[in-house]
C-alpha positions as CSV (number, residue, x, y, z in Angstrom):
1,M,-10.7,10.0,5.6
2,A,-8.7,9.2,8.8
3,I,-5.5,10.7,7.3
4,N,-7.4,13.9,6.4
5,G,-8.9,14.1,9.9
6,W,-5.5,13.6,11.4
7,R,-4.0,16.3,9.1
8,N,-6.8,18.7,10.1
9,A,-6.1,18.1,13.8
10,L,-2.4,18.8,13.3
11,D,-3.3,22.0,11.4
12,Q,-5.5,23.1,14.3
13,L,-2.7,22.5,16.8
14,E,-0.4,24.7,14.7
15,Q,-2.9,27.6,15.0
16,I,-2.7,27.8,18.8
17,P,-0.6,30.8,19.7
18,A,2.8,29.8,21.0
19,A,2.8,32.7,23.5
20,T,0.1,30.9,25.6
21,F,0.5,27.9,27.9
22,A,-1.8,26.0,25.7
23,G,0.3,26.9,22.7
24,R,3.5,25.8,24.3
25,T,1.9,22.5,25.3
26,A,0.4,22.1,21.8
27,Q,3.9,22.7,20.2
28,Q,5.4,19.9,22.3
29,Q,2.6,17.5,21.3
30,L,2.7,18.7,17.7
31,I,6.2,17.6,17.1
32,A,5.5,14.0,18.3
33,A,2.2,13.9,16.4
34,Q,3.7,15.1,13.2
35,R,6.4,12.4,13.4
36,E,3.8,9.7,14.0
37,F,1.7,11.1,11.2
38,Q,4.6,10.9,8.7
39,E,5.3,7.3,9.8
40,A,1.6,6.3,9.4
41,V,1.2,8.0,6.0
42,G,4.4,6.2,4.8
43,L,3.1,2.9,6.0
44,A,-0.3,3.4,4.4
45,A,1.3,4.3,1.1
46,G,3.5,1.2,1.3
47,N,0.5,-1.0,2.1
48,E,-1.3,0.4,-0.9
49,Q,1.6,-0.4,-3.2
50,I,1.8,-3.9,-1.8
51,A,-1.9,-4.4,-2.3
52,S,-1.6,-3.2,-5.9
53,V,1.3,-5.7,-6.6
54,I,-0.7,-8.5,-5.1
55,E,-3.8,-7.6,-7.1
56,A,-1.6,-7.7,-10.3
57,A,-0.4,-11.2,-9.2
58,R,-4.0,-12.3,-8.7
59,G,-4.9,-11.1,-12.2
60,F,-2.1,-13.1,-13.8
61,A,-3.0,-16.2,-11.8
62,W,-6.7,-15.8,-12.8
63,Q,-5.7,-15.6,-16.5
64,A,-3.5,-18.8,-16.1
65,A,-6.2,-20.7,-14.4
66,K,-8.8,-19.6,-16.9
67,L,-6.6,-20.6,-19.9
68,G,-5.7,-23.9,-18.3
69,Q,-9.3,-25.1,-18.1
70,N,-10.6,-27.7,-20.5
71,P,-7.4,-29.3,-21.7
72,P,-5.9,-30.6,-23.9
73,H,-4.1,-27.5,-25.1
74,P,-1.4,-27.0,-27.7
75,V,2.1,-26.5,-26.5
76,E,2.0,-22.7,-27.2
77,E,-1.0,-22.3,-25.0
78,W,0.7,-24.2,-22.2
79,Q,3.6,-21.9,-22.6
80,Q,1.4,-18.9,-22.3
81,I,-0.3,-20.4,-19.2
82,A,3.2,-21.0,-17.7
83,T,4.2,-17.4,-18.4
84,F,1.1,-16.1,-16.6
85,W,1.9,-18.3,-13.5
86,Q,5.5,-17.0,-13.6
87,D,4.3,-13.4,-13.8
88,A,2.0,-14.0,-10.8
89,I,4.9,-15.5,-8.8
90,V,7.2,-12.6,-9.7
91,R,4.6,-10.1,-8.5
92,L,4.2,-12.0,-5.2
93,E,7.9,-12.2,-4.7
94,K,8.1,-8.4,-5.3
95,S,5.3,-7.8,-2.7
96,L,7.4,-9.9,-0.2
97,R,10.5,-7.7,-0.8
98,M,8.4,-4.6,-0.2
99,M,7.3,-5.7,3.3
């Protein structure tokens, strides 16, 4: 919602006629505001991607923890549990690289 509100405000600044003093002032502010908007939108998108990767890691960790309950387990099941933990770690390492 905040991004849409910000976008609408930028659109309104663009509609002020440049021939007026208010328009010239708005054009100067518009350039800086558009640059800040692009940076913020890029950051928000990056944060969303990181959150998605962390959520995937959480899912793998949850599966590993769930399967690991009530041992003893056969070797194949321990291997599957280890794979889930490795997948969780890989996702977390990916999220760190994205930061």
